[in-house]
C-alpha positions in Angstrom: -47.0 -240.4 60.2 -45.7 -239.7 57.1 -49.0 -239.3 55.2 -50.5 -242.2 56.7 -52.6 -240.8 59.6 -55.8 -241.5 57.7 -54.9 -245.5 57.4 -53.0 -245.4 60.7 -56.1 -243.7 62.7 -58.7 -245.3 60.8 -57.0 -248.9 61.4 -57.3 -248.0 65.3 -61.2 -246.5 64.3 -62.0 -250.5 63.1 -60.1 -252.0 66.1 -61.6 -250.1 69.0 -65.0 -251.0 67.4 -64.2 -254.6 66.5 -63.2 -255.0 70.8 -66.3 -252.8 72.0 -69.0 -255.0 69.7 -67.3 -258.4 70.9 -66.9 -257.0 74.3 -71.1 -256.2 74.2 -72.3 -259.6 71.9 -70.8 -261.3 75.0 -71.9 -260.0 77.7 -75.4 -260.1 75.9 -75.1 -263.7 75.2 -74.2 -263.9 78.7 -77.0 -262.4 80.3 -79.3 -264.5 77.5 -78.0 -267.7 78.1 -78.5 -266.6 82.3 -81.9 -266.4 81.8 -82.6 -269.8 79.7 -80.9 -271.3 82.7 -82.7 -269.7 85.3 -85.3 -270.0 83.8 -85.7 -273.4 82.4 -85.2 -274.9 85.7 -87.7 -274.8 88.5 -87.0 -273.8 92.0 -85.2 -277.1 93.2 -86.9 -278.1 97.1 -83.8 -278.4 99.7 -82.9 -281.3 99.3 -83.7 -282.9 102.7 -80.1 -284.8 104.1 -80.8 -287.6 106.5 -80.0 -286.7 109.9 -77.5 -288.8 112.1 -78.1 -289.5 115.4 -75.3 -290.4 118.2 -75.4 -293.7 119.4 -74.4 -292.9 123.5 
């Protein structure tokens, strides 16, 4: 690498850390948002649909 190996591998390492951190933070934020939505809305009762009777 012509004497630049330390810089190249450092750049690869920093890139890997940033991508890993980005994935981890996105998953954490998604989990927190999903938990917030689940706890904010109480269990809804099933929707009761009117029955349709056939005319015979």
